[in-house]
N, C-alpha and C positions, 0 to 999 in steps of 0.2 A: 506494498502497500505506500503508495508514493505519498508525502509528506506537503503543506504546503511551507516556501519558505517562507524568513521572513522580510515584514515589511521592511523598505528599505525610508528610515525616518526622516534621510538628508533627503531626500525626493519628496515627502511629504510635506516637511517645513517647506519649500521650494514654490509649494502649490496652496500654500493660506491662502483663502479671499481676504483681501483688505476691507475694512468697513467702508463706507462714506466717512467723505474726510470731515471734521468740522472745527473752525477755527473760535473760538469766544463762547462757545453754546450753538452757534448757527452755523450753518452750512456752508463751505467753503464757497461755492456759488454767488450765494447770496450776498457774501466778501464781493464780489470779485461785480456785479452789478452795483452794489451801494460805491466801489471803487471808480465804476466809469462815470456815475453819476457826478460824485463830488469834483472828477477832475472837469464832464462837461459844464457847472455850475464854475468852478475857477475863468476856462477858457469866456462863458458867457459873461460872467462877472467884469474880468479885466475889459474884453470887447468893450462892454456898456461903461465903463469907467474912461476908457479912453475917447468916444463917441463925446461923451459930454463932455471931456475937458476939453476935446478940441473943438467941436462944432456950438458947443454949447448951447444960448436959448431956440437958434432954429428947429430943434428937435421937440419941443414940449410944444404943445396945443393953446390953444387959445385959453383962456383965463386959469394960467399958470398963478397961482398963489407966491411964489417965492424966487428968487433969483435961484440963476444956474450955479450956486455956489453952495446953496444949500442940497442942490440934487446930485453936485458934482459927491459932495461930504457923504450923504448915503449911500452913494455909486460906490466910494470907497470903505465903506462900514461891510457893504453888501462881500466887496469883493475880500478884506481882510478874516470875514465870517465863511466866506465861502476857500478859502487857504487853511482854515485852523481847522476846517470839520473833514477836508480834504488829507490832512494830517493823521488827524484821525481814524478816519478808512483807512488808511496806508499801513501805520504804522501802529496806531493801538486799538488792534479789534479786538474791542469788546463793546460789549450791550449795543448789539444790533438797529435793537427797536427805537432804544432811546436815541441813536444818533438821526435815526433814521428821521421820527418825531421832531428831534430838534432841528433838523435841517428843512425839512418842510414847514416848520411855523413861522422860522426864520424868513423863509420865502417868500412866508403870506404877508406878515408884515412888514417888510422892508418893500416888497414889489407895493404894495397895497400902499404903502408912504410916496413912493416915487409918482404913480400913478397921480395919487389924488394931489399931490401939489406940483405934478409936472402938467398939468391941465385936463385930465379925465382919459377919456377913450379916446381922444381926438389925438393925444401925445402922442399913442401908436405904442406906447410901451406896457400897454396890457399885455403886448405880445411877450413879457415875461412870465405870464403866468403858466405858460406852457412849462416851464421847465419843472415846478412841486406838481404839476397833472403828470409828467411825466414819471418822476421819479414816486410819486405815490402809487402808479397802476402798475410799476413794475416791483415793486418792494413792500407795498401792504394791500392785506385781502381788499375786495371789491366793497363792500360796506364803507372803511374806512376811507380805498380811496375816491369813491365818489363824495364824502361827504370831506375831501380837502376840494375840491372841485365844485363843491357845493359854498363853502367860505368862499374860493375866487369871483364864482357868481353876485355873491352877497354882497361882497364888498365893490362890485362893478356897478349892481343896478344902487345898492347905496348914496353911490359917487353922482350916478346921472341924475337919480332924484333930486338929488342937492344943486345940481348944477341948473339944473330944468328952471327951481324954481327961483336961482338966485340971478342968472343969465338971461336973459333976451339972445330969441332968434336958437331958441336949442332944445325944441321941442321933439327931436327927434330921436333923441338922445339917449332917451330912456328904451326905444324901438332896438335902437342899435346897439347897448348893452344887452339886453334880451336877444339879439342874434347871436350874439358874440358869446352869451351862456351856454344859448343852446350848442354852437360851435363845441362851445368847451366839453358839458353835456357829450356829444356825442367822440370828440376824443378819446376823450378818459373809456369810453366803452370800447369805442375797438384797441385801445395801449393792453384795457383788461383782459378783450380773445386775444390778444397777439402774445398776452403773458400767460396767459395760462397754455395755450398752443405751446411756446417756448420750453414750461415746466415741463407738460408730458411727453414732448418729444427730447429732454434730458433726460427725464426718468425712463423712459423706454430706450434708450442707450446706456443707461449703466447698468437695468437689468440686463440685457443683451450683452455686456460685460462683464457683469460676474457668469451668465450665464456660460459665456464660451472660460473663463477661469475654471469654473466646475467642471464644463469637460474635460480639460485642459488637466487636469487635477485627476481624473479619473483617466484618462489615458498614462499618465505616472504612475498610477497605483499599479495599473495591469502590468505595463511594464514591470516595474518592479517585483512583482510577484510570480513571474513567468521564471520556469525551470532553461528555457532558451536561455541564451545569451544574444542580448537583443543593444546593437547600438544607431541612435537613429544620428543623423548628420545633415548639415544644409547645404545648398547649391556650391557655398566655399570650402568644403568637407570638412568644416566644422561640427567637432562632436555639440549637438544639443541635449543630446539626455541617453544616457545608459543606463543597466542594471546590475545589480551582484555576481548575475551569472555571469555576465560578460566581463566583468573584469576581473572575476575567477581565471575565468577562459583564458585572459589575455598576460594572467600571473601578475597583477596589478593588487594594491591594498584594496580591500573591501572600504574603505573609507574616501578613496580617490575617488574624483567627478571629474 
């Protein structure tokens, strides 16, 4: 009666499937997405700061309540906050949710202040709301992402209503703000759909990778327990796998790979 040879433990150790990597209690993929978002914030805030510093008042709509120096100061504060959050996301990976919420809160407050002081929807600065909406759609669940969008739309509508009462000839501002808000909600819905599909594709790719690693582990275990000597080489004649029986036939120590 033939006995089954002992399992080659070195092969088993090499085929161990590594679990999904997490950093700071959150998946590494989420940190990578946050890092891209923070870099985008730095790029946008720096472009905004340079534009305001160079062009100044021509960027602002009618009804601007403050000088361009005030808005440049707000843009500078936005740039500094973007740089600080980028450092946290890239080098101090802790408390992912708090970092995301902090960035979105700073975005909403500073962007609303710049839109209000810069002349409202006519200033064109309301386009900056797209940035926190993208971050919320990619990094938050569906309900919080739409809550961020609702806050941005509410700020636009409030500013438009106030300007309609304060300035003449602005009867269509509330209607324009409503259309803009509808576009923001549509963008948030589209981004959430794309984010969910991307997450599903990523999970599927990880599952297929684990299945492939499991299949490789099975193959190695089968080779390790075969009584016949087996050596696996690639196209460059490099030995990729072998078993204990093959090493015994070649007169090599059992531990040599």
